[in-house]
C-alpha positions in Angstrom: 11.8 -5.5 -16.5 8.5 -5.9 -18.1 7.5 -8.4 -15.4 8.4 -5.6 -13.0 6.2 -2.8 -14.9 3.5 -4.6 -15.2 3.5 -5.0 -11.4 3.9 -1.0 -10.8 1.3 -0.5 -13.0 -1.2 -2.6 -11.3 0.1 -1.5 -7.6 -0.4 2.3 -9.0 -4.0 1.3 -10.0 -5.2 -0.3 -6.9 -3.0 2.6 -4.6 -5.2 4.5 -6.6 -8.5 3.3 -6.3 -7.9 2.1 -2.6 -6.5 5.4 -0.9 -5.8 3.1 2.1 -6.8 1.4 5.4 -7.5 1.4 8.5 -5.8 -0.8 11.3 -7.4 -1.7 14.3 -4.9 -1.9 17.5 -5.7 -3.0 21.1 -4.3 -1.2 24.0 -3.9 -2.1 27.8 -5.1 0.7 29.9 -4.7 -0.5 33.5 -4.3 -3.9 34.6 -5.3 -4.1 38.5 -5.0 -7.6 39.7 -7.5 -9.8 37.9 -9.0 -6.7 36.7 -7.5 -5.6 33.1 -9.1 -2.9 30.8 -8.1 -2.7 27.4 -9.3 0.0 24.9 -9.3 -0.1 20.7 -8.2 2.4 18.8 -8.7 2.4 14.8 -5.7 4.0 13.2 -6.2 4.9 9.5 -3.2 4.1 7.1 -3.2 6.3 3.6 -0.8 7.1 0.9 -1.8 10.1 -1.5 -3.4 9.9 -5.0 0.0 10.9 -7.1 2.0 8.5 -5.4 -0.4 6.0 -7.7 0.2 7.9 -10.2 3.6 7.6 -10.1 3.9 4.0 -9.6 1.6 4.0 -12.8 3.8 6.1 -15.1 7.1 4.4 -14.0 5.8 1.2 -14.7 4.5 2.8 -18.1 8.5 4.0 -18.6 9.9 0.3 -17.8 7.3 -1.6 -20.0 7.7 0.8 -23.1 11.6 1.2 -22.7 12.2 -3.0 -21.9 15.2 -4.8 -23.4 13.3 -6.7 -26.3 14.7 -10.2 -27.0 16.0 -10.3 -30.2 15.9 -14.2 -31.4 
């Protein structure tokens, strides 16, 4: 439980620092016999900052309330 909490905290911090990423896709515009015309498009994939903050909060709750081993 604690390890999942730490992973969520790290993922949340990374989501707040890096707000998304760009992906380049290649799209075929025309194919006329031996002639082929392609178009490259940049698409932005992003997420809101509060999503990263929510992950950090959930991760902290999981770490704090994680079951402790009694030996």
